C-alpha positions as CSV (number, residue, x, y, z in Angstrom):
1,X,-64.4,-85.4,24.8
2,X,-60.7,-86.1,25.5
3,X,-58.5,-83.3,26.6
4,X,-56.1,-81.8,23.9
5,X,-54.0,-78.9,24.5
6,X,-53.2,-76.6,21.6
7,X,-49.5,-75.8,20.8
8,X,-48.5,-72.4,19.3
9,X,-45.2,-73.9,17.8
10,X,-46.2,-74.3,14.2
11,X,-49.4,-72.1,13.8
12,X,-48.6,-69.0,15.7
13,X,-49.1,-66.8,12.8
14,X,-52.8,-67.5,12.7
15,X,-52.8,-70.3,10.0
16,X,-55.8,-72.4,11.1
17,X,-54.5,-75.5,9.1
18,X,-51.2,-75.5,10.9
19,X,-52.4,-75.8,14.6
20,X,-50.8,-78.7,16.2
21,X,-52.4,-80.5,19.0
22,X,-50.6,-82.6,21.5
23,X,-51.7,-85.5,23.4
24,X,-51.9,-85.4,27.3
25,X,-49.7,-88.5,27.5
26,X,-46.8,-86.7,25.5
27,X,-47.0,-83.6,27.7
28,X,-46.9,-85.9,30.9
29,X,-43.9,-87.8,29.6
30,X,-41.9,-84.6,28.8
31,X,-42.9,-83.2,32.3
32,X,-41.7,-86.2,34.1
33,X,-38.4,-86.2,32.4
34,X,-37.8,-82.5,33.2
35,X,-38.6,-83.2,36.8
36,X,-36.2,-86.0,37.0
37,X,-33.5,-84.0,35.6
38,X,-34.2,-81.2,38.1
39,X,-34.1,-83.6,40.9
40,X,-30.6,-84.9,40.0
41,X,-29.0,-81.5,40.4
42,X,-26.3,-81.1,43.0
43,X,-24.6,-83.9,45.0
44,X,-26.2,-87.0,46.1
45,X,-27.3,-87.5,49.7
46,X,-24.7,-88.0,52.1
47,X,-21.9,-87.0,49.8
48,X,-20.0,-84.8,52.3
49,X,-19.8,-87.8,54.7
50,X,-18.4,-90.3,52.0
51,X,-15.7,-88.0,51.2
52,X,-14.3,-88.2,54.6
53,X,-14.1,-92.0,54.4
54,X,-12.1,-91.8,51.3
55,X,-9.7,-89.4,52.8
56,X,-9.2,-92.0,55.7
57,X,-8.2,-94.5,53.3
58,X,-5.7,-92.4,51.7
59,X,-4.3,-91.5,55.1
60,X,-3.5,-95.1,55.6
61,X,-1.1,-95.1,52.7
62,X,0.7,-92.0,53.8
63,X,0.0,-88.5,52.7
64,X,0.6,-88.1,49.0
65,X,2.4,-85.1,47.6
66,X,0.7,-83.9,44.4
67,X,3.9,-82.7,42.9
68,X,5.2,-86.2,42.8
69,X,4.3,-87.9,39.6
70,X,5.5,-90.7,37.5
71,X,8.7,-92.5,38.3
72,X,9.5,-92.8,34.6
73,X,13.0,-91.5,33.7
74,X,13.0,-88.6,31.3
75,X,16.2,-88.3,29.1
76,X,17.8,-84.9,29.5
77,X,19.6,-85.2,26.2
78,X,17.4,-85.9,23.2
79,X,19.2,-88.1,20.7
80,X,18.3,-87.8,17.1
81,X,17.1,-90.8,15.3
82,X,20.0,-92.6,13.6
83,X,20.2,-91.6,9.9
84,X,20.7,-94.3,7.5
85,X,24.2,-94.5,6.0
86,X,24.7,-94.1,2.3
87,X,25.2,-97.9,1.9
88,X,21.7,-98.4,3.6
89,X,20.1,-95.6,1.5
90,X,21.3,-96.8,-1.7
91,X,19.0,-98.7,-3.9
92,X,20.0,-101.5,-6.2
93,X,19.7,-100.6,-9.9
94,X,16.6,-102.7,-10.2
95,X,14.9,-101.0,-7.3
96,X,15.7,-97.6,-8.6
97,X,14.5,-98.4,-12.0
98,X,11.3,-99.8,-10.6
99,X,10.8,-96.6,-8.4
100,X,11.2,-94.4,-11.6
101,X,8.7,-96.5,-13.5
102,X,6.2,-96.1,-10.7
103,X,6.8,-92.5,-10.2
104,X,3.3,-90.9,-10.5
105,X,4.5,-87.3,-11.2
106,X,6.8,-88.6,-14.1
107,X,4.1,-90.6,-15.5
108,X,1.6,-87.6,-15.5
109,X,4.2,-85.5,-17.2
110,X,4.8,-87.9,-19.8
111,X,1.2,-88.2,-20.6
112,X,1.0,-84.5,-20.9
113,X,3.9,-84.5,-23.3
114,X,2.2,-87.2,-25.4
115,X,-0.9,-85.2,-25.5
116,X,1.0,-82.4,-27.1
117,X,1.2,-79.9,-24.2
118,X,4.4,-78.0,-23.7
119,X,5.8,-77.9,-20.3
120,X,7.7,-75.3,-18.4
121,X,11.5,-75.3,-18.3
122,X,11.7,-76.7,-14.8
123,X,9.2,-79.5,-15.5
124,X,10.9,-80.3,-18.9
125,X,14.4,-80.5,-17.2
126,X,12.9,-82.8,-14.5
127,X,11.5,-85.2,-17.1
128,X,14.8,-85.1,-19.1
129,X,16.7,-85.8,-15.9
130,X,14.6,-88.8,-15.0
131,X,14.6,-90.2,-18.5
132,X,18.3,-90.0,-18.7
133,X,18.6,-91.8,-15.5
134,X,16.2,-94.6,-16.7
135,X,18.3,-94.9,-19.8
136,X,21.5,-95.3,-17.7
137,X,20.0,-97.8,-15.4
138,X,18.6,-99.8,-18.4
139,X,22.1,-99.9,-19.9
140,X,23.5,-101.2,-16.5
141,X,20.9,-103.9,-16.4
142,X,21.3,-104.8,-20.0
143,X,17.7,-104.1,-20.8
144,X,18.3,-101.4,-23.3
145,X,18.7,-102.6,-26.9
146,X,21.2,-100.7,-28.8
147,X,19.6,-98.5,-31.4
148,X,20.9,-98.7,-35.0
149,X,21.9,-95.1,-35.7
150,X,21.7,-94.0,-39.2
151,X,25.0,-92.4,-40.5
152,X,24.6,-88.8,-41.0
153,X,25.3,-87.4,-44.4
154,X,28.5,-85.5,-44.5
155,X,28.4,-82.3,-46.3
156,X,31.5,-81.6,-48.2
157,X,32.3,-77.9,-48.2
158,X,33.7,-76.2,-51.2
159,X,36.9,-74.3,-51.2
160,X,35.4,-71.1,-50.5
161,X,33.8,-72.4,-47.3
162,X,37.2,-73.5,-46.0
163,X,38.2,-70.0,-45.0
164,X,36.7,-69.5,-41.5
165,X,35.8,-65.8,-41.9
166,X,35.2,-63.8,-44.9
167,X,36.5,-60.3,-44.3
168,X,34.3,-58.3,-46.9
169,X,30.9,-58.3,-48.3
170,X,32.4,-59.1,-51.7
171,X,34.1,-62.3,-50.5
172,X,30.8,-63.4,-48.8
173,X,28.8,-62.9,-52.0
174,X,31.5,-64.7,-54.0
175,X,31.5,-67.7,-51.7
176,X,27.6,-67.8,-51.9
177,X,27.6,-67.8,-55.5
178,X,30.2,-70.5,-55.7
179,X,28.2,-73.0,-53.5
180,X,27.0,-76.1,-55.4
181,X,23.4,-76.9,-54.4
182,X,23.8,-80.5,-55.5
183,X,25.9,-81.2,-52.4
184,X,23.0,-80.6,-50.1
185,X,20.5,-82.7,-52.1
186,X,19.8,-86.2,-51.0
């Protein structure tokens, strides 16, 4: 019968079904690898003698000071990167309009408004500011079609409404009773 060594790794609790057996060849391979690793500890043979030969080679070039490093010059004054001038920073109207149309944050906020959400004061002012700028740019480029505004109906005030402030309650009541409601109908 071949030799099998029992292992306690899986079945140490007494389960008979879980006893793992290992082949002798696997154990031999593991032992050889451990032995190789142990042998390689420490320096190689003759290492103390080979160090002396390297130091002799360095002595031929001259003794090197470890404090001396790179010969690269280091700037003593750090200059800031040149900022672009206002002329360089300015976008053309077309570029600015393109940037506003592709603004991801603005697009998300506009979608939220279309869905019926109400935005906070800060976000709403941001959207209004950007939309006003888009309108100005479109006018500059001639892309905005003039809207036909409907003339607002002019309400003709009665004589009682011409006085700016009524002094007493009686005058206020009289001015209210004198109002003609047909002036306010379409």
